[in-house]
C-alpha positions in Angstrom: 0.0 0.0 0.0 2.0 3.0 -1.3 1.1 6.3 0.3 2.2 9.8 -0.6 3.6 10.5 2.8 4.8 13.9 3.9 7.9 13.8 6.1 8.3 16.7 8.5 11.0 17.4 11.1 9.2 18.7 14.2 9.9 19.5 17.8 7.4 18.5 20.5 7.3 20.2 23.9 7.4 18.0 26.9 7.4 20.2 30.0 10.7 22.1 29.9 12.3 20.5 26.9 11.6 20.1 23.2 11.9 16.6 21.8 13.2 16.0 18.2 10.7 14.1 16.1 10.0 13.1 12.5 6.3 12.9 11.5 5.5 10.9 8.3 1.8 11.2 7.5 -0.9 11.3 4.9 -4.6 11.7 5.2 -5.3 8.1 4.2 -2.9 6.2 6.6 -4.4 3.3 8.4 -3.0 4.5 11.7 -0.1 6.2 13.4 2.7 4.3 15.0 4.8 6.2 17.6 8.3 4.9 17.3 10.1 5.9 20.4 13.7 5.2 21.6 15.6 6.8 24.5 17.9 8.8 22.2 18.3 9.0 18.5 21.0 11.3 17.2 20.0 11.8 13.6 16.4 10.8 13.0 16.3 10.6 9.3 19.6 8.6 9.1 18.8 6.3 12.0 18.1 2.6 12.1 14.8 3.5 13.8 13.8 5.4 10.7 14.9 2.5 8.5 12.6 0.2 10.5 9.9 2.8 10.2 10.0 2.4 6.5 8.5 -1.0 6.9 5.6 0.4 8.8 5.1 3.1 6.2 5.2 0.6 3.4 2.3 -1.3 5.2 0.2 1.9 5.2 0.9 3.4 8.6 2.0 6.9 9.4 4.9 7.1 11.9 6.0 9.6 14.5 9.7 8.8 15.2 10.8 10.4 18.5 14.0 10.8 20.5 12.8 10.8 24.1 15.9 12.5 25.4 17.6 15.7 24.3 21.2 15.6 23.1 22.2 17.6 26.2 20.6 15.1 28.5 22.2 12.1 26.7 25.7 13.7 26.8 25.4 14.9 30.4 24.1 11.7 31.9 23.5 8.6 29.8 21.8 6.9 32.8 18.9 9.4 32.5 17.4 6.8 30.1 16.6 4.7 33.2 14.4 7.5 34.7 11.2 5.7 33.9 9.1 8.4 35.5 10.6 11.1 33.2 10.1 8.9 30.1 6.5 8.2 31.2 5.7 12.0 31.4 7.2 12.5 28.0 5.2 9.8 26.5 2.1 11.4 28.0 3.2 14.7 26.3 3.5 12.9 23.0 0.1 11.4 23.1 -1.4 14.8 24.2 0.4 16.5 21.3 -1.1 13.9 18.8 -4.6 14.5 20.1 -4.1 18.3 19.7 -3.4 18.0 16.0 -6.6 18.3 13.8 -5.3 15.9 11.2 -4.5 13.3 13.8 -7.6 13.4 15.9 -9.1 10.0 16.5 -6.5 8.2 14.4 -5.7 4.7 15.7 -2.4 4.6 17.5 0.2 1.9 18.1 3.5 2.2 20.0 6.8 0.6 18.9 9.4 1.3 21.6 12.8 0.1 22.6 14.9 -0.2 25.7 13.7 1.6 28.7 10.9 3.5 26.8 9.0 0.2 26.9 8.6 0.6 30.7 7.2 4.0 30.2 4.7 2.6 27.7 3.6 -0.1 30.1 3.0 2.4 32.8 1.0 4.7 30.5 -1.1 2.0 29.0 -1.8 0.3 32.3 -3.5 3.5 33.4 -5.0 4.6 30.1 -5.7 1.6 27.8 -8.2 3.4 25.5 -6.1 5.6 23.2 -3.4 3.2 22.1 -4.5 -0.1 20.5 -1.2 -2.1 20.5 2.2 -2.1 22.0 5.4 -3.6 20.6 8.6 -4.0 22.7 11.8 -4.4 20.8 14.7 -5.3 23.1 12.6 -3.6 25.8 13.0 -3.3 29.5 9.4 -3.9 30.4 10.5 -5.2 33.8 11.4 -1.6 34.9 7.8 -0.6 34.7 7.1 -2.5 38.0 4.9 -5.5 38.7 1.6 -3.7 39.3 1.6 -1.9 35.9 2.5 -5.1 34.1 -0.4 -7.0 35.8 -2.8 -4.2 34.9 -1.6 -4.0 31.2 -4.5 -5.0 28.9 -3.3 -3.4 25.6 -2.2 -6.2 23.3 1.6 -6.5 23.6 4.2 -8.1 21.4 7.6 -8.7 22.8 10.5 -9.0 20.3 13.4 -10.7 22.1 17.0 -11.0 20.9 18.0 -14.5 22.0 21.7 -13.5 22.0 21.2 -11.3 25.1 20.8 -13.6 28.1 20.3 -11.0 30.8 17.7 -9.1 28.7 16.0 -12.4 27.9 15.7 -13.3 31.6 14.3 -9.9 32.7 11.9 -10.0 29.8 10.6 -13.5 30.8 9.8 -12.2 34.3 8.0 -9.2 32.9 6.1 -11.3 30.3 4.8 -13.6 32.9 3.2 -10.7 34.7 1.4 -9.1 31.8 -2.3 -9.3 32.4 -3.6 -8.9 28.9 -3.1 -10.4 25.4 0.6 -11.0 24.8 2.9 -12.8 22.3 6.6 -13.6 22.7 8.7 -13.6 19.5 12.4 -14.6 19.9 15.0 -14.0 17.2 17.8 -16.6 17.6 20.6 -14.7 15.9 19.9 -11.2 17.2 21.6 -9.0 19.7 19.9 -6.1 21.5 20.4 -3.7 18.6 19.1 -6.2 16.0 22.2 -5.3 13.9 22.7 -8.8 12.5 21.7 -9.2 8.8 18.0 -9.6 8.4 17.1 -9.4 12.1 15.8 -5.8 12.1 13.7 -6.5 9.0 12.3 -9.7 10.5 11.4 -8.0 13.8 9.8 -5.0 12.2 7.8 -7.2 9.9 6.4 -9.0 13.0 5.6 -5.5 14.4 3.7 -4.6 11.2 1.6 -7.7 11.4 0.8 -7.0 15.1 -0.3 -3.5 14.4 -2.4 -4.6 11.3 -4.1 -7.2 13.6 -4.9 -4.9 16.5 -5.4 -1.4 15.2 -9.0 -0.8 14.4 -9.9 -0.4 10.7 -10.0 3.3 9.9 -12.9 4.5 7.8 -11.6 7.3 5.6 -14.3 9.6 4.1 -14.3 9.8 0.3 -14.7 12.9 -1.7 -18.3 11.9 -2.3 -18.9 11.5 1.4 -17.5 15.0 2.0 -19.7 16.5 -0.7 -22.8 14.7 0.6 -22.1 16.1 4.1 -21.8 19.6 2.8 -25.1 19.3 1.0 -27.0 18.2 4.0 
């Protein structure tokens, strides 16, 4: 499904900082996937944007976001483990989406990595209505805490690199606690960054299928519908 997407570099305010983001959108997308990582240096040149191409080729719009500023990343790399901070920023992103007239009521999915997954779990355990599906790629869902994991009802796909034993163990503990629909997909030859040949493509294809399955079908008004509404 080829769409004429418009790619726009934007900055989104989250309390006192502005987050770098890349919005790829068209009026007839089937939904919007928020692709969020702790820090992405150059959005358009990133592996996250390469992965987002698969989502866009499937008919989704994407909002690729670096959840930390360059200053924060350079000053203290451990800030990516501040789950409360990331949670508040994810809330700001969702609020921004709902404030955009062309994105109002669009189905939303979240594809997140690393510690941002924990922020997603916390948000969706409290507000399961706005986001239809969550995908964790090499995520630290365990950092969300046991209670949010038990309360999570948004369908969740966990993409696990089998080559990372510690991450696999922590993910198993988190997965066992998830209270809603969940699927575990393991990639035997992958490391945490999915840098091995074919692994990023395979994991993103799995994410595409998950979003296609769980995001509600979007009814897009045709020109005839618009003209009929104007004549009423």
